[in-house]
MIDREN-465732 format. One record per residue: residue in three letters; y, x, z negated of N, C-alpha, C in turn. Coordinates in steps of 0.05 Angstrom, whole numbers. Each point is the difference from the previous one (the first is absolute). Layout:
N
+------+--------+--------+--------+--------+--------+--------+--------+--------+--------+
| type |     nY |     nX |     nZ |    caY |    caX |    caZ |     cY |     cX |     cZ |
+------+--------+--------+--------+--------+--------+--------+--------+--------+--------+
|  ala |      Y |      X |      Z |      Y |      X |      Z |      Y |      X |      Z |
...
+------+--------+--------+--------+--------+--------+--------+--------+--------+--------+
! end
This chain:
79
+------+--------+--------+--------+--------+--------+--------+--------+--------+--------+
| type |     nY |     nX |     nZ |    caY |    caX |    caZ |     cY |     cX |     cZ |
+------+--------+--------+--------+--------+--------+--------+--------+--------+--------+
|  met |   1874 |   2294 |  -1915 |     20 |     14 |     10 |     15 |     17 |    -28 |
|  ser |      3 |     33 |     10 |     20 |      4 |    -11 |     32 |     -2 |      4 |
|  met |     10 |     -5 |    -14 |     40 |     -8 |     -8 |      3 |     38 |    -11 |
|  lys |     22 |    -10 |     15 |     17 |     38 |    -13 |     28 |    -26 |    -20 |
|  arg |     11 |     31 |    -22 |     26 |    -24 |    -13 |     17 |     15 |     16 |
|  thr |     29 |    -11 |      4 |     19 |     -6 |      1 |     25 |      4 |     -8 |
|  asn |     23 |      0 |      0 |     21 |     -9 |    -22 |     22 |    -15 |     35 |
|  val |     13 |    -21 |     -8 |     20 |    -10 |     17 |     18 |    -19 |    -17 |
|  tyr |     18 |     14 |      6 |     19 |    -19 |     -6 |     15 |    -31 |      5 |
|  ala |      5 |    -21 |    -15 |     -4 |    -26 |      8 |     16 |     -8 |    -18 |
|  asp |     17 |    -29 |     17 |     18 |     -2 |     -7 |     -1 |    -32 |    -23 |
|  pro |      2 |      1 |    -16 |      6 |     -2 |    -31 |      0 |    -41 |     13 |
|  asp |      3 |    -15 |      6 |      1 |    -24 |     19 |    -35 |    -11 |      6 |
|  asp |      0 |     30 |     20 |    -44 |     -3 |     18 |    -12 |     -1 |    -23 |
|  leu |      7 |     21 |    -25 |    -26 |      4 |    -11 |     -7 |    -21 |    -26 |
|  ala |     19 |    -16 |     -6 |      8 |    -40 |    -16 |    -17 |     -9 |     20 |
|  leu |      5 |      1 |     24 |     -6 |    -26 |     18 |    -36 |     19 |     10 |
|  ile |    -14 |     20 |     -5 |    -26 |     13 |      7 |     -2 |     -9 |    -36 |
|  lys |      4 |      9 |    -16 |     -1 |    -15 |    -29 |    -13 |    -34 |     -6 |
|  glu |     16 |    -11 |     16 |    -11 |    -27 |    -11 |    -27 |     -8 |     24 |
|  ala |     16 |     19 |     27 |    -34 |    -22 |     13 |    -32 |     13 |    -10 |
|  ala |      4 |     29 |    -14 |    -23 |      6 |     -9 |     -8 |    -21 |    -19 |
|  gln |     20 |     -8 |    -19 |     -5 |    -16 |    -27 |     -3 |    -32 |      7 |
|  arg |      0 |    -11 |     25 |     -5 |    -17 |     17 |    -30 |      3 |     14 |
|  arg |     -3 |     22 |      5 |    -21 |      1 |     26 |    -19 |      9 |    -29 |
|  gly |     -2 |      5 |    -12 |    -15 |     20 |    -24 |    -18 |     22 |      2 |
|  val |     23 |     18 |     18 |    -12 |     24 |     12 |     27 |     20 |    -11 |
|  ser |    -18 |     26 |     -9 |     27 |     23 |     -4 |     14 |     -3 |     14 |
|  glu |     32 |     11 |      1 |     19 |      0 |     18 |     -1 |     33 |      7 |
|  ala |    -25 |     17 |      0 |     -7 |     32 |     15 |     -6 |    -30 |     25 |
|  glu |    -17 |    -16 |      1 |    -17 |    -11 |     21 |     16 |    -17 |     15 |
|  ile |     28 |      0 |     -4 |     13 |    -19 |     17 |     26 |     17 |     25 |
|  ile |     -4 |     28 |    -28 |     15 |     18 |     16 |     -7 |     12 |     27 |
|  arg |    -38 |      8 |    -13 |     -8 |     12 |     20 |    -11 |    -14 |     19 |
|  glu |      3 |    -36 |      0 |     -9 |     -9 |     23 |     29 |     -5 |     13 |
|  gly |     22 |      7 |      4 |     20 |      5 |      3 |     16 |     16 |     14 |
|  ile |    -16 |     30 |    -11 |      3 |     32 |     10 |    -21 |    -10 |     34 |
|  his |    -23 |    -16 |    -15 |    -23 |      2 |     29 |     15 |    -11 |     23 |
|  leu |     19 |    -24 |     -6 |      3 |    -15 |     24 |     26 |     15 |     22 |
|  ala |     25 |     17 |    -28 |      2 |     14 |     19 |     -2 |     21 |      6 |
|  ala |    -14 |     11 |     -8 |    -27 |     23 |     24 |     -9 |    -12 |     23 |
|  met |    -13 |    -27 |      3 |    -10 |    -16 |     26 |     20 |    -12 |     17 |
|  ala |     23 |      0 |    -19 |     33 |    -22 |     13 |      4 |     40 |     28 |
|  asn |     -1 |     13 |    -15 |     14 |     29 |     12 |    -30 |     15 |     13 |
|  arg |    -21 |    -14 |     -2 |    -12 |     13 |     21 |    -12 |     11 |     28 |
|  val |      8 |     17 |      9 |     -3 |     10 |     32 |    -37 |      6 |      0 |
|  trp |      3 |    -28 |     14 |    -37 |      3 |     16 |     -5 |     25 |     25 |
|  asp |    -22 |      7 |     -4 |     -2 |     18 |     16 |    -16 |    -13 |     44 |
|  glu |      3 |    -28 |     -9 |    -14 |     -8 |     23 |     16 |    -29 |      5 |
|  pro |     25 |      2 |     18 |      4 |    -21 |      5 |    -16 |    -16 |     -2 |
|  leu |      2 |    -31 |     -7 |     -9 |    -29 |    -11 |     -8 |    -13 |     34 |
|  asp |    -23 |     -3 |     -2 |    -13 |    -24 |     22 |      9 |    -25 |     -4 |
|  trp |     30 |     -8 |      9 |     -1 |    -27 |      1 |    -10 |     -5 |     27 |
|  pro |    -10 |    -31 |    -10 |    -10 |    -16 |     27 |     21 |     -9 |     11 |
|  met |      4 |      4 |     32 |     17 |    -13 |     18 |    -12 |    -23 |     15 |
|  phe |     28 |    -14 |      6 |     -8 |    -24 |     14 |     33 |    -10 |     14 |
|  asp |    -27 |    -11 |     22 |      7 |      3 |     20 |     25 |    -39 |      3 |
|  gly |     31 |     10 |     13 |     11 |    -31 |      3 |     17 |     -4 |      8 |
|  ser |     20 |    -10 |      0 |     30 |      2 |     10 |     20 |     11 |    -19 |
|  gly |     -4 |      1 |    -23 |     25 |      8 |    -24 |      6 |    -24 |    -11 |
|  glu |     -4 |    -31 |      5 |     -4 |    -26 |     -9 |     -2 |     -2 |    -20 |
|  val |      3 |    -17 |    -20 |    -15 |      1 |    -31 |    -33 |     -8 |      9 |
|  ala |    -24 |      2 |    -10 |    -23 |     -5 |     12 |      6 |    -38 |    -17 |
|  thr |    -19 |    -19 |      6 |     -8 |    -30 |    -14 |    -22 |      3 |    -12 |
|  thr |     -5 |    -21 |    -15 |    -24 |      1 |    -26 |    -32 |     18 |     25 |
|  pro |      3 |    -22 |     12 |    -20 |      8 |     23 |     -8 |     23 |     16 |
|  glu |     15 |      9 |      3 |      4 |     33 |     14 |     -3 |     13 |    -14 |
|  val |     -6 |     -8 |    -32 |      2 |     35 |    -10 |    -33 |     -8 |    -21 |
|  thr |     -5 |    -27 |      6 |    -31 |     -5 |     -1 |    -15 |      5 |     19 |
|  ala |      3 |      0 |     21 |     -2 |      5 |     14 |    -16 |     28 |     -1 |
|  thr |     19 |     19 |     -1 |      4 |     26 |      4 |     -7 |     10 |    -21 |
|  val |      5 |     -7 |    -23 |    -21 |     14 |    -25 |    -34 |     -6 |      7 |
|  ala |     -3 |    -33 |     12 |    -30 |     -2 |      0 |    -16 |     19 |     21 |
|  glu |     15 |     13 |     24 |     -3 |      7 |     20 |     -1 |     30 |    -11 |
|  gly |      8 |      1 |    -15 |     -3 |     37 |    -13 |    -21 |      1 |    -32 |
|  ala |     -2 |    -32 |     -5 |    -30 |      5 |    -11 |    -19 |      1 |      9 |
|  ala |     -5 |     -4 |     18 |    -17 |     -8 |     27 |    -13 |     30 |      8 |
|  glu |     22 |     24 |     -3 |    -26 |     20 |     27 |     13 |     18 |    -23 |
|  thr |     -2 |     -7 |    -36 |    -14 |     15 |    -21 |    -30 |    -11 |    -10 |
+------+--------+--------+--------+--------+--------+--------+--------+--------+--------+
! end
């Protein structure tokens, strides 16, 4: 994966926390910052297609453990 260099301004307290985390984890400060950039990018991504969440029939009441187990078993059997 190619990378592109960029400059950002950061709060000194945040940079100190990054330095500590990098030392504790045994990775570079740049790796911590890249992880943070990736998390921010993914948290703000707009997906092209809507997510296909499973839908459950029900009354709107909280499901019991046996109801959840049965529904999961039915769904697994269908795949």
